[in-house]
C-alpha positions as CSV (number, residue, x, y, z in Angstrom):
1,M,-120.6,55.3,15.8
2,K,-116.6,55.3,17.3
3,Q,-118.1,53.9,20.4
4,R,-120.2,50.9,18.2
5,I,-117.1,50.6,16.3
6,I,-114.9,50.1,19.3
7,T,-117.1,47.4,20.5
8,A,-117.4,45.6,18.3
9,L,-113.4,45.3,17.6
10,I,-113.0,44.1,21.9
11,L,-115.4,41.7,21.1
12,A,-115.4,40.1,18.4
13,P,-112.0,38.4,19.0
14,L,-112.9,37.7,21.9
15,V,-115.9,35.7,20.4
16,I,-113.7,33.6,18.1
17,L,-111.8,32.7,20.8
18,G,-114.2,31.8,22.6
19,I,-116.0,29.2,19.6
20,F,-111.9,27.6,19.2
21,K,-111.0,27.5,22.4
22,L,-113.6,26.9,25.0
23,S,-114.0,23.2,26.0
24,L,-117.0,21.8,24.5
25,A,-119.1,22.0,28.2
26,M,-117.5,25.7,28.5
27,F,-118.5,26.2,25.4
28,I,-122.3,24.9,25.8
29,L,-122.5,27.5,29.1
30,A,-121.6,30.3,27.7
31,I,-124.0,29.8,25.0
32,A,-126.5,29.0,27.8
33,A,-125.8,32.5,29.3
34,I,-126.2,34.0,25.7
35,M,-129.6,32.5,26.0
36,L,-130.6,33.3,30.0
37,I,-129.3,37.3,28.9
38,G,-131.6,37.0,26.1
39,Y,-134.3,35.2,27.9
40,W,-134.3,38.5,30.4
41,E,-134.7,40.6,27.5
42,W,-137.4,39.2,26.3
43,T,-139.3,39.6,29.0
44,Q,-139.9,43.8,28.4
45,F,-141.7,42.0,25.6
46,V,-143.7,39.4,27.5
47,E,-144.9,43.1,29.6
48,A,-145.8,41.5,32.7
49,K,-145.8,42.5,35.6
50,S,-142.6,40.9,37.0
51,R,-139.9,40.3,35.1
52,F,-138.6,37.7,37.7
53,T,-141.9,36.1,37.3
54,A,-142.1,36.2,33.6
55,L,-138.6,34.6,33.4
56,I,-139.6,31.4,35.5
57,P,-141.5,29.7,32.1
58,A,-138.8,29.9,29.6
59,V,-136.0,28.9,31.6
60,A,-137.9,25.8,33.2
61,L,-138.4,24.8,29.6
62,S,-135.4,24.7,28.5
63,A,-134.0,23.4,31.9
64,L,-136.5,20.8,30.9
65,S,-135.0,20.5,27.0
66,L,-131.8,19.7,28.8
67,V,-133.1,16.6,30.9
68,V,-134.6,15.3,28.0
69,I,-132.5,15.4,25.0
70,P,-129.1,14.3,25.1
71,F,-126.6,16.9,25.2
72,D,-122.8,14.7,25.9
73,A,-120.2,15.2,23.6
74,H,-121.1,11.5,21.7
75,S,-125.0,12.5,21.3
76,L,-124.4,15.8,20.4
77,N,-121.8,14.6,17.8
78,S,-124.7,12.3,16.3
79,V,-127.3,14.3,16.0
80,L,-130.3,12.3,17.1
81,E,-133.5,12.8,16.4
82,P,-134.3,14.9,19.2
83,H,-132.1,17.5,17.7
84,Y,-133.7,16.9,14.2
85,L,-136.7,18.2,16.4
86,I,-136.0,21.1,17.7
87,L,-134.0,22.1,14.8
88,G,-137.0,22.0,12.5
89,I,-139.6,23.3,15.2
90,G,-136.9,25.8,15.0
91,C,-137.3,26.4,11.1
92,A,-140.6,26.4,11.0
93,W,-140.8,29.1,14.0
94,W,-138.9,32.0,11.9
95,V,-140.7,30.9,8.4
96,A,-143.9,32.0,10.6
97,A,-142.3,34.8,12.3
98,S,-141.2,35.4,9.1
99,S,-144.5,35.7,7.4
100,L,-145.7,38.6,10.8
101,A,-143.4,40.6,10.0
102,I,-144.1,40.8,6.6
103,T,-147.6,41.8,7.2
104,Y,-146.9,43.9,10.3
105,P,-148.9,45.5,11.5
106,K,-152.2,43.6,10.5
107,S,-150.4,40.5,11.6
108,S,-149.7,42.1,14.9
109,A,-153.5,41.8,15.6
110,L,-152.8,37.8,16.4
111,W,-150.8,37.7,18.7
112,Q,-149.6,41.3,20.7
113,N,-152.6,40.8,23.3
114,S,-151.3,37.7,24.2
115,S,-149.1,37.2,26.9
116,L,-149.1,33.2,26.0
117,L,-148.1,33.6,22.8
118,R,-145.1,36.1,23.7
119,H,-143.6,33.7,26.2
120,A,-144.2,31.3,23.5
121,F,-142.3,33.4,20.8
122,G,-139.1,34.6,22.7
123,L,-139.0,30.3,23.8
124,L,-139.2,29.8,20.2
125,T,-137.1,32.1,19.4
126,L,-133.0,31.4,21.8
127,L,-133.4,27.9,21.9
128,P,-133.9,26.4,18.9
129,F,-130.9,29.2,18.6
130,F,-129.1,27.3,22.2
131,W,-129.1,23.8,20.4
132,S,-128.6,24.4,17.2
133,V,-125.1,26.4,18.0
134,I,-124.0,23.9,20.3
135,L,-125.0,20.8,18.0
136,L,-122.6,22.5,15.0
137,R,-119.6,23.5,17.4
138,A,-119.7,19.8,18.1
139,E,-120.0,18.1,14.8
140,G,-116.9,16.0,14.6
141,I,-115.3,17.0,17.5
142,D,-114.4,13.5,18.1
143,D,-112.2,13.3,14.4
144,D,-110.8,17.0,14.7
145,A,-111.8,19.4,17.6
146,Y,-111.8,22.6,15.4
147,H,-114.3,20.7,13.0
148,G,-117.3,21.8,14.9
149,A,-116.3,25.8,15.5
150,K,-115.2,26.5,11.9
151,L,-119.3,25.9,11.6
152,V,-119.9,28.0,13.8
153,L,-117.8,30.9,12.6
154,Y,-119.3,30.0,9.3
155,V,-122.3,30.9,10.0
156,C,-121.4,33.9,11.9
157,F,-119.3,35.6,8.9
158,I,-121.9,34.9,6.2
159,V,-124.9,36.9,9.2
160,W,-122.3,39.6,9.5
161,A,-121.3,39.6,5.6
162,A,-125.0,40.0,5.0
163,D,-125.5,42.1,7.2
164,S,-122.4,45.1,5.9
165,G,-123.5,44.1,2.3
166,A,-126.9,45.0,3.3
167,Y,-125.9,48.8,4.6
168,F,-123.5,49.5,1.8
169,A,-126.3,48.4,-0.5
170,G,-129.1,49.8,1.1
171,K,-127.0,53.0,1.6
172,S,-126.1,53.5,-2.2
173,M,-128.7,51.9,-3.8
174,G,-131.6,51.3,-1.1
175,K,-134.7,52.7,-3.3
176,R,-137.0,49.4,-2.8
177,K,-138.4,49.1,1.3
178,M,-138.7,45.7,2.1
179,A,-140.7,46.4,5.1
180,P,-141.3,49.8,5.7
181,N,-144.3,49.1,8.9
182,V,-140.9,47.2,10.9
183,S,-138.1,48.1,9.2
184,P,-138.2,51.5,7.1
185,N,-133.8,52.0,6.5
186,K,-133.9,47.7,4.9
187,T,-135.0,48.1,0.9
188,I,-134.7,45.0,-1.5
189,E,-131.8,46.7,-2.9
190,G,-129.7,45.8,0.6
191,L,-131.0,42.6,0.8
192,I,-129.2,41.2,-2.6
193,G,-126.2,43.2,-1.7
194,G,-126.4,41.1,1.5
195,I,-127.4,38.3,-0.1
196,I,-124.0,38.8,-3.5
197,T,-121.4,39.6,-0.4
198,A,-122.7,36.9,2.2
199,L,-122.1,34.2,-0.9
200,L,-119.2,35.3,-1.8
201,V,-117.9,35.7,1.5
202,G,-118.9,32.3,2.7
203,W,-117.5,30.4,-0.8
204,G,-114.4,32.0,0.3
205,T,-115.0,30.8,4.2
206,S,-115.4,26.6,3.0
207,V,-112.5,27.1,0.8
208,W,-110.3,28.5,4.3
209,F,-111.7,26.4,6.9
210,D,-112.7,23.4,4.3
211,I,-115.8,22.7,5.1
212,E,-117.4,20.1,3.0
213,F,-120.4,20.8,1.5
214,S,-122.3,17.9,-0.2
215,S,-121.8,19.7,-3.5
216,P,-121.6,24.0,-4.4
217,I,-124.7,24.3,-5.2
218,T,-125.4,22.6,-1.6
219,M,-123.0,25.1,-0.4
220,I,-125.1,28.1,-2.6
221,A,-128.5,27.1,-1.5
222,I,-128.0,26.5,2.5
223,T,-125.6,29.7,2.9
224,L,-128.3,31.9,0.3
225,V,-131.2,30.5,2.6
226,T,-129.9,31.4,5.7
227,V,-128.8,34.7,4.9
228,V,-132.7,35.5,3.9
229,I,-134.1,34.3,6.8
230,S,-130.9,35.9,9.1
231,V,-132.5,39.4,7.7
232,L,-135.7,38.6,8.5
233,G,-134.6,37.5,12.3
234,D,-133.6,41.0,12.2
235,L,-137.5,42.3,11.0
236,V,-139.0,40.2,14.0
237,E,-137.1,41.6,16.4
238,S,-137.6,45.1,15.3
239,M,-141.5,44.1,14.6
240,F,-141.5,43.7,18.9
241,K,-139.9,46.1,20.1
242,R,-141.7,48.6,18.0
243,V,-144.8,46.8,19.3
244,S,-142.9,46.8,23.2
245,G,-142.3,50.3,22.9
246,I,-138.6,50.0,23.0
247,K,-135.5,50.6,21.4
248,D,-133.1,48.5,22.5
249,S,-133.4,45.4,23.9
250,S,-131.2,46.4,27.2
251,N,-127.9,49.0,27.2
252,I,-125.9,45.6,28.4
253,I,-123.0,46.4,25.1
254,P,-122.0,49.8,24.6
255,G,-123.0,51.4,21.1
256,H,-124.8,48.3,20.5
257,G,-127.6,48.1,22.7
258,G,-128.2,44.4,23.8
259,V,-127.9,41.0,23.8
260,L,-130.5,40.4,21.5
261,D,-130.4,43.7,19.9
262,R,-126.8,41.4,18.9
263,I,-127.6,38.4,17.6
264,D,-131.5,39.0,16.2
265,S,-129.9,38.1,13.4
266,L,-127.6,34.6,14.7
267,T,-131.3,33.1,16.4
268,A,-132.5,32.7,12.8
269,A,-129.8,31.5,11.1
270,F,-128.0,29.1,13.6
271,P,-131.1,27.1,13.1
272,V,-131.4,27.0,9.3
273,F,-128.3,26.5,8.7
274,A,-127.4,23.7,11.2
275,F,-130.8,22.2,9.6
276,L,-130.2,22.2,6.0
277,Y,-126.6,21.6,6.5
278,F,-127.5,17.9,8.5
279,I,-130.0,17.1,6.3
280,L,-128.6,17.8,3.2
């Protein structure tokens, strides 16, 4: 736990600094690097003979997405039809993936013996995450260089708040298991505690950062849906690790495991939040 806290205290300021101080081009490169590491860790779930070979399809398709989907500052700031499409695909995936996690182990019969589906699941997890983060970062960049950074940090804050709230509420009041076959420690009471904490942090952050939603109800709705999906996103990665017999996706982050272990909730939260934010 000590090592976990020390690492978090070092990483959190660096993440916040990167969100606000990196140029858009450098920010895109940084998120692309995180996505690439995530793909590498995902190759364990594919169970291929060669992890390098298993990496090729996801990297190739991600590179192709940069060819067919505009990612210059003006296009990202405009949010074009291809952007909505990739965000919509991400949202649909997380609804489907959440269903797989909730109904596990029965649902595993549908995909655990298919290498193709395991490849597809990794792509659906990380590619919409990449695009959603850079779309939010570029939002309003022509008028306010930091507006998009505030949106990115808003999502991080509500997800981190939900994780912390769920942990303490689950520890003190948790009785009813949410998905015992995937993650025995997660409870309905923890989920409720996480949602309440995230809503409070979301309201405070939106006021602090002067983030405008169309209405307070819209802010509550978007935050609520994002938080619920983020919790389920954590369950989804736990499901894949359980099927593959893996405890952590890697040991790249001392005390925290791998990149996927740290961003599992965020990979689900960002596409959902971005899609709802842009359409509402």
